[in-house]
C-alpha positions in Angstrom: 6.6 -37.6 12.7 5.6 -37.2 9.0 1.9 -37.6 10.0 2.3 -35.0 12.7 3.9 -32.5 10.2 1.2 -33.2 7.6 -1.5 -32.7 10.2 0.1 -29.4 11.3 0.4 -28.2 7.7 -3.3 -29.1 7.1 -4.3 -27.3 10.3 -2.2 -24.2 9.4 -3.7 -23.9 6.0 -2.5 -21.8 3.0 -1.7 -18.7 5.1 1.7 -18.4 6.7 1.3 -18.9 10.5 4.2 -17.1 11.9 5.2 -16.8 15.5 4.1 -13.2 15.6 0.7 -14.2 14.2 0.3 -17.1 16.6 1.2 -14.8 19.5 -1.4 -12.2 18.3 -4.1 -14.9 18.0 -3.3 -16.2 21.5 -3.4 -12.7 23.0 -6.7 -12.0 21.3 -8.1 -15.3 22.4 -7.1 -14.6 26.0 -8.8 -11.2 26.0 -12.0 -12.7 24.5 -11.9 -15.6 27.0 -11.6 -13.2 30.0 -14.5 -11.1 28.7 -16.5 -14.2 28.2 -15.8 -15.3 31.8 -17.2 -12.0 32.9 -20.4 -12.6 31.0 -20.6 -16.1 32.4 -20.3 -14.7 35.9 -23.1 -12.3 35.3 -25.2 -15.2 34.1 -24.4 -17.2 37.3 -22.6 -19.8 35.3 -20.9 -22.7 37.0 -17.1 -23.2 37.1 -17.3 -26.0 34.7 -19.3 -24.0 32.2 -16.8 -21.2 32.5 -13.9 -23.5 31.7 -15.7 -25.0 28.7 -16.5 -21.5 27.5 -12.9 -20.3 27.7 -11.6 -23.4 26.0 -14.1 -23.0 23.1 -13.2 -19.3 22.7 -9.5 -20.1 22.4 -10.0 -23.1 20.0 -12.3 -21.1 17.7 -9.9 -18.1 17.6 -7.0 -20.3 16.6 -8.9 -22.3 14.0 -10.8 -19.4 12.4 -8.1 -18.9 9.7 -8.1 -22.5 8.5 -11.8 -23.3 8.9 -13.7 -19.9 8.6 -17.1 -21.4 7.8 -16.9 -24.3 10.3 -15.8 -22.1 13.1 -18.5 -19.6 12.3 -21.3 -22.2 12.5 -19.8 -23.9 15.6 -19.2 -20.6 17.4 -22.8 -19.4 16.6 -24.2 -22.6 17.9 -22.1 -22.5 21.1 -23.1 -18.9 21.8 -26.7 -20.1 22.1 -25.7 -22.4 25.0 -22.6 -20.6 26.4 -23.1 -16.9 26.9 -19.3 -16.4 27.2 -18.8 -17.4 23.6 -20.9 -14.6 22.3 -18.1 -12.1 21.8 -16.0 -14.4 19.7 -18.7 -14.5 17.1 -17.8 -11.0 16.1 -14.3 -12.1 15.3 -15.6 -15.3 13.6 -18.0 -13.2 11.4 -15.1 -10.9 10.4 -12.8 -13.8 9.5 -15.5 -15.7 7.6 -16.6 -12.7 5.6 -13.0 -12.2 4.5 -11.8 -15.8 3.9 -14.8 -17.7 2.5 -14.5 -17.8 -1.3 -17.7 -17.4 -3.3 -20.9 -15.6 -2.5 -22.9 -18.8 -2.4 -20.6 -20.4 0.1 -20.5 -17.3 2.3 -24.3 -17.0 2.2 -24.7 -20.7 3.1 -22.2 -20.4 6.0 -23.9 -17.4 7.5 -27.4 -19.0 7.0 -26.3 -22.1 8.8 -24.7 -20.0 11.5 -27.9 -18.1 12.1 -30.0 -21.2 12.2 -27.6 -22.8 14.7 -27.5 -19.7 16.9 -31.3 -19.3 16.9 -32.0 -23.0 17.3 -29.6 -23.6 20.2 -30.9 -20.4 21.9 -34.4 -21.7 21.7 -33.4 -25.1 23.1 -31.4 -23.7 26.0 -34.2 -21.3 27.1 -37.3 -23.3 26.1 -38.5 -23.6 29.7 -38.0 -20.0 30.7 -38.9 -17.9 27.7 -41.2 -17.9 24.7 -39.5 -19.3 21.5 -40.7 -16.4 19.3 -39.2 -13.8 21.5 -35.9 -15.8 21.7 -35.8 -16.0 17.9 -36.4 -12.2 17.6 -33.5 -11.4 20.0 -31.3 -14.0 18.4 -31.9 -12.5 15.0 -31.1 -9.0 16.1 -27.9 -10.0 17.9 -26.8 -12.2 15.0 -27.2 -9.3 12.6 -25.2 -6.9 14.9 -22.5 -9.3 16.1 -21.9 -11.5 13.0 -23.5 -10.2 9.8 -22.3 -6.6 10.0 -18.7 -7.5 10.7 -18.8 -10.2 8.0 -20.1 -7.7 5.4 -17.6 -5.1 6.4 -14.7 -7.6 6.2 -15.9 -9.0 2.8 -16.1 -5.5 1.4 -12.7 -4.6 2.7 -11.1 -7.8 1.4 -12.7 -7.5 -2.1 -11.6 -3.9 -2.3 -8.0 -4.9 -1.5 -8.1 -7.7 -3.9 -9.4 -5.5 -6.7 -6.7 -2.9 -5.9 -4.0 -5.5 -6.0 -5.3 -6.9 -9.3 -5.3 -3.4 -10.8 -1.8 -2.8 -9.6 -0.6 -6.1 -11.1 -2.3 -5.3 -14.4 -0.8 -1.8 -14.3 2.6 -3.3 -13.7 2.2 -5.7 -16.6 1.0 -2.9 -18.9 4.0 -0.8 -17.9 6.4 -3.7 -18.6 4.9 -4.3 -22.0 5.0 -0.5 -22.7 8.6 -0.4 -21.7 9.4 -3.3 -24.0 7.6 -1.7 -27.0 9.2 1.6 -26.3 12.6 0.0 -26.0 12.3 -1.8 -29.2 11.1 1.4 -31.0 14.1 3.3 -29.6 16.5 0.6 -30.6 15.2 0.5 -34.2 15.4 4.3 -34.4 18.9 4.3 -32.9 20.0 1.7 -35.5 18.5 3.8 -38.3 20.3 7.0 -37.1 23.5 5.1 -36.5 23.4 3.7 -40.0 22.8 7.2 -41.5 25.6 8.7 -39.5 28.0 5.9 -40.5 27.1 6.2 -44.1 27.3 10.0 -44.4 29.6 11.3 -41.7 31.9 8.4 -41.9 32.4 8.8 -45.6 33.0 12.6 -45.3 35.5 12.1 -42.4 37.3 9.4 -44.3 37.7 11.8 -47.3 39.0 14.5 -45.1 41.5 12.2 -43.5 42.8 10.9 -46.9 43.1 14.3 -48.5 44.8 15.9 -45.5 47.2 13.0 -45.3 48.1 13.4 -48.9 48.3 17.2 -48.5 50.6 16.9 -45.5 53.4 15.3 -47.6 53.1 17.8 -50.4 56.6 19.3 -50.9 55.2 22.6 -52.1 53.7 23.4 -48.6 55.6 25.4 -46.1 56.3 24.0 -42.6 53.6 26.3 -41.2 51.0 25.0 -43.6 52.1 21.4 -43.2 51.7 21.7 -39.4 48.2 23.1 -39.9 47.3 20.3 -42.2 48.6 17.8 -39.7 46.3 19.3 -37.1 43.4 18.8 -39.4 44.3 15.2 -40.1 44.6 14.4 -36.4 41.2 16.1 -35.8 39.6 14.0 -38.5 41.0 10.8 -37.1 39.8 11.7 -33.6 36.4 12.5 -35.0 36.2 9.1 -36.7 37.0 7.4 -33.4 34.3 9.3 -31.6 31.8 8.6 -34.4 32.6 4.9 -34.1 31.8 5.0 -30.4 28.6 7.0 -30.8 27.4 4.6 -33.6 28.1 1.7 -31.4 26.2 3.1 -28.5 23.2 4.0 -30.6 23.2 0.7 -32.4 23.6 -1.7 -29.5 22.8 0.5 -26.5 26.2 -0.1 -25.0 29.6 1.6 -25.4 31.6 0.3 -28.3 34.8 -1.6 -27.5 37.9 0.6 -27.4 41.5 -0.6 -28.2 43.6 -1.2 -25.1 46.1 1.6 -25.8 43.2 4.0 -26.4 41.4 2.9 -23.3 44.4 3.5 -21.2 44.9 7.0 -22.6 43.3 9.8 -20.5 42.8 11.9 -23.7 39.1 12.5 -23.0 39.3 13.7 -19.4 40.9 16.6 -17.6 44.3 15.3 -18.6 43.3 15.7 -22.2 42.4 19.3 -22.0 46.1 20.3 -22.5 46.1 18.4 -25.8 43.0 20.3 -26.9 44.6 23.6 -26.0 47.8 22.7 -27.8 45.9 21.7 -30.9 44.1 25.0 -30.9 47.4 26.8 -30.6 48.8 24.8 -33.5 45.8 26.0 -35.6 46.8 29.6 -34.9 44.5 30.5 -32.0 45.8 32.3 -28.9 44.8 30.0 -26.1 46.2 30.1 -22.6 45.7 27.3 -20.0 46.0 27.9 -16.2 45.5 25.5 -13.3 45.1 26.4 -9.7 44.6 24.4 -6.5 45.6 20.9 -5.6 44.7 18.5 -8.5 42.3 15.8 -7.5 40.9 12.7 -9.2 37.3 12.9 -10.6 34.9 10.1 -11.3 34.8 9.1 -14.9 31.6 10.9 -15.8 32.7 14.2 -14.2 36.2 13.8 -15.8 34.6 13.4 -19.3 32.2 16.2 -18.7 35.1 18.6 -17.9 36.7 17.6 -21.2 33.5 18.2 -23.2 32.9 21.6 -21.6 36.3 22.8 -22.7 36.0 21.2 -26.1 32.5 22.7 -26.8 33.5 26.2 -25.5 36.6 26.3 -27.7 34.5 25.2 -30.7 32.0 28.0 -30.0 34.9 30.5 -29.8 36.3 29.4 -33.1 33.0 29.8 -34.8 31.6 33.0 -33.2 34.7 34.9 -32.3 37.5 34.0 -34.8 40.9 35.4 -33.9 39.9 36.3 -30.3 42.2 35.2 -27.5 40.8 32.4 -25.3 41.6 31.8 -21.6 41.0 28.3 -20.2 41.2 28.0 -16.4 40.9 24.9 -14.1 40.4 25.6 -10.4 40.5 22.7 -8.0 38.4 23.9 -5.0 37.5 22.1 -1.8 34.3 20.3 -3.1 34.3 20.8 -6.9 36.3 21.5 -10.0 35.6 24.8 -11.7 36.2 24.9 -15.5 36.1 28.3 -17.0 36.6 29.3 -20.7 36.4 33.0 -21.7 37.2 34.6 -25.0 37.5 38.2 -26.1 35.9 40.1 -28.9 36.4 38.7 -32.4 39.4 40.1 -34.2 37.6 40.3 -37.6 34.7 38.9 -39.6 34.3 35.1 -39.9 35.5 33.1 -42.8 31.9 32.4 -43.9 28.6 30.9 -42.8 28.7 29.4 -39.3 27.1 26.0 -39.1 25.5 25.5 -35.7 22.8 23.3 -34.4 22.2 25.5 -31.3 22.3 22.4 -29.0 25.9 22.5 -27.8 25.4 24.5 -24.6 22.1 22.8 -23.8 23.9 19.5 -24.0 26.6 20.7 -21.7 24.1 21.9 -19.1 22.3 18.5 -19.2 25.6 16.6 -19.0 26.7 18.6 -16.0 23.3 18.2 -14.3 23.4 14.5 -14.6 26.6 14.3 -12.7 25.5 16.7 -10.0 27.1 19.9 -11.4 26.0 22.9 -13.4 27.1 25.0 -16.4 26.7 28.8 -16.9 27.2 30.6 -20.2 26.8 34.2 -21.1 28.3 37.4 -22.4 30.8 39.4 -20.3 31.4 43.1 -19.9 33.4 44.7 -22.6 32.5 42.0 -25.2 33.3 38.4 -25.3 31.8 35.3 -24.0 32.3 33.1 -20.9 31.4 29.4 -20.2 31.9 28.1 -16.6 31.2 24.7 -15.3 31.2 23.4 -11.7 31.6 19.6 -11.3 31.8 17.6 -8.1 34.7 15.3 -7.5 32.4 12.4 -6.6 29.0 11.1 -7.9 26.5 13.2 -5.9 22.8 12.3 -5.4 22.0 14.6 -8.2 23.5 12.0 -10.6 20.1 10.4 -10.9 17.7 12.7 -12.7 14.2 12.3 -14.0 13.4 13.2 -17.6 10.4 12.5 -19.8 10.3 9.3 -21.8 8.5 8.7 -25.0 5.1 8.5 -23.3 5.5 11.6 -21.1 6.3 9.6 -18.0 9.3 9.9 -15.7 12.5 7.9 -16.5 15.5 7.7 -14.2 18.7 8.5 -16.1 22.3 9.1 -15.2 22.2 6.8 -12.2 24.1 3.6 -11.5 24.3 1.0 -14.3 21.1 -1.0 -14.5 18.7 1.8 -13.5 15.3 1.1 -15.1 12.3 3.3 -15.8 10.3 4.3 -12.8 7.9 1.7 -11.4 4.7 3.6 -11.6 2.8 0.8 -9.9 4.7 1.8 -6.7 3.4 5.4 -7.2 -0.1 4.2 -7.8 0.1 2.0 -4.7 1.2 4.9 -2.6 -1.5 7.1 -4.0 -4.1 4.4 -3.4 -2.9 3.8 0.1 -2.8 7.5 1.0 -6.1 8.4 -0.7 -8.2 5.3 0.2 -6.7 4.4 3.6 -7.8 7.9 4.9 -10.9 8.8 3.0 -12.2 5.3 2.0 -11.2 3.8 5.4 -12.9 6.6 7.3 -16.0 6.3 5.1 -16.1 2.5 5.5 -15.6 2.7 9.3 -18.3 5.4 9.6 -20.7 3.4 7.5 -20.2 0.3 9.5 -20.5 2.1 12.8 -23.7 3.9 11.6 -25.2 0.6 10.5 -24.3 -1.1 13.8 -25.7 1.8 15.8 -29.0 1.8 13.9 -29.4 -1.9 14.3 -28.6 -1.7 18.0 -31.1 1.2 18.5 -33.8 -0.9 16.8 -33.0 -3.8 19.0 -32.9 -1.7 22.2 -36.2 0.0 21.3 -37.9 -3.3 20.5 -36.4 -4.8 23.7 -37.7 -1.9 25.9 -41.2 -2.1 24.4 -41.3 -5.9 25.0 -40.0 -5.5 28.5 -42.5 -2.8 29.4 -45.3 -5.0 28.0 -44.0 -8.0 29.8 -43.8 -6.1 33.1 -47.4 -4.9 32.8 -48.5 -8.5 32.1 -46.6 -10.0 35.0 -46.9 -7.9 38.2 -49.6 -7.2 40.9 -49.4 -5.8 44.4 -50.1 -7.6 47.6 -53.6 -6.0 48.0 -54.7 -7.4 44.6 -53.5 -10.9 45.7 -55.4 -10.7 49.0 -58.6 -9.5 47.3 -58.9 -12.7 45.3 -61.0 -15.4 47.2 -61.0 -19.1 46.8 -64.1 -20.4 45.1 -64.4 -17.5 42.7 -64.9 -18.4 39.1 -61.8 -18.6 36.9 -63.3 -16.1 34.4 -63.9 -13.5 37.2 -60.4 -13.9 38.6 -58.7 -13.6 35.2 -60.7 -10.6 34.3 -59.4 -8.8 37.4 -55.7 -9.9 37.0 -53.1 -9.5 34.2 -52.8 -12.4 31.8 -49.3 -13.3 33.0 -48.0 -13.8 29.5 -44.5 -12.5 30.2 -40.9 -13.6 29.9 -40.5 -12.9 33.6 -43.0 -15.5 34.8 -42.0 -18.4 32.4 -41.6 -21.7 34.3 -42.4 -20.2 37.7 -45.6 -22.2 38.2 -43.4 -25.4 38.6 -41.0 -23.8 41.1 -43.4 -23.3 44.0 -45.3 -25.7 46.2 -47.0 -28.7 44.6 -50.0 -27.8 42.4 -53.4 -29.4 42.8 -53.8 -32.3 40.5 -55.4 -31.5 37.2 -55.3 -27.8 37.7 -53.9 -25.0 35.5 -52.2 -22.1 37.1 -51.5 -18.4 36.6 -48.3 -17.0 38.1 -47.7 -13.3 38.6 -44.9 -11.4 40.3 -45.2 -9.1 43.3 -44.5 -5.4 42.9 -43.0 -5.4 46.4 -39.2 -5.4 46.8 -37.8 -8.9 47.4 -35.8 -9.6 50.6 -32.6 -9.8 48.5 -31.6 -9.3 44.9 -31.5 -13.0 44.0 -35.1 -13.9 44.8 -38.6 -12.8 43.6 -42.0 -13.0 45.3 -44.5 -15.0 43.1 -48.3 -15.2 43.4 -49.8 -18.4 42.0 -53.5 -18.9 41.2 -54.6 -22.5 40.3 -58.0 -23.2 38.7 -59.9 -26.5 38.3 -63.3 -27.0 36.8 -63.7 -23.3 36.2 -63.1 -22.2 39.8 -60.1 -21.0 41.9 -59.0 -23.9 44.0 -55.7 -22.7 45.3 -53.6 -19.6 45.7 -50.0 -19.5 47.0 -47.4 -16.8 47.7 -43.8 -18.0 47.6 -40.3 -16.9 46.8 -38.5 -18.0 43.6 -34.7 -17.9 43.3 -33.6 -16.1 40.1 
């Protein structure tokens, strides 16, 4: 059993021989075998020869993947003896050109195949045709049926190998580039995180300490103490957010949050009421209204709604101090609408407004990444309005493509674990679409043109040879009757064609017995034969320089 399995593995070779592949090879072998039987029938082959031809075609078709060079040589040799094997040499040439490794080995295999095809063709038809003519036809047919498919297959295979190597190299370079870019981003994030921790952390800590001390000052009124308490809570919340941002920028992951803080919905839709209440405590006229049936949002959308309200209120504090603000949450059928509108500023600001100009841009990007949108603009009569539309679930727009450090596309906002786009897939698609159509058509046209040219050359050469052979092989009955016994050999040969033709080869031995010691000239009659399977031959035999015998007989084709 082990020997059988080892032999099967050796026969199968390195390529996976699946059932589908085996079925395809058997179907192809069957088609070639049937076509070969038709060729054998035209050549008047015997039943035994037909059976051998079909078996050889099937075996060579199945073994061509494992032994491309051997099957090419054997198939070329067999085609010289068995006409039914000729068609399979096209398949063998294609397979050998693709699978033989190395130019030297391929050249050696095709050279041996040509020698085998020409040699066996000469041996099989030595009695009926001239060897030189057989070699010429064998060469032309070998070029058309074997060399052209082999070259086309080798070019196609090498082109695919080169494309695959380029794609692998491209993928490797992309992976290395992603690693380098990731390390650079990580170092930059760590530097920025350190700067933020050292500067903002210190300032927020001072604010928290001073406001805490000020809150217990007995000289403050209750109103002032309440305002100072709001400031202290805001500074503490800012320190928590700064810690999370620093953790994300330093490690690339979200910083751990205490259990009680993680369970608190303070940074979602549920926390909007707290933000509004804190604004009221600071002396701002803020109204919160909710309509529709409240529904649960995914975490990203929930957090985005909170940030929209927070940023809009901050902008209203800075640009329209003293103006009333209306915050509205509308739960519609497919999305949550968050709208914040403020009126005209009640008076001039307290001083210079510090703004980076990126707040609304960040809100739009945050909403886009979760499949929503944000609109901001002035309203009639003065004032400003910010409206955000956020889906309840994670829509397909949650995956967005932005530019990375190298100007290429990167997928962001998708499920955890999304990585940069694999540009080798894009390159492969472009290569397949561009080359499979243009390159494939060009290759097919080139091969077809080359095959047609070679076939035309072969046909023209064959027609010329056939015309010459016919002129050198045929006379009519009157010319035969005009020749008399006893005439000199030179006189007879001067009056008749030389008989050097492929149509008369071997016919001098198929008629009646020749006179002993004579040499004969055989020609064909121009008259129609009684049936399509026989020819009428005229034989002239010479001895001692004179015509000693002439015969007219029928020769079976």
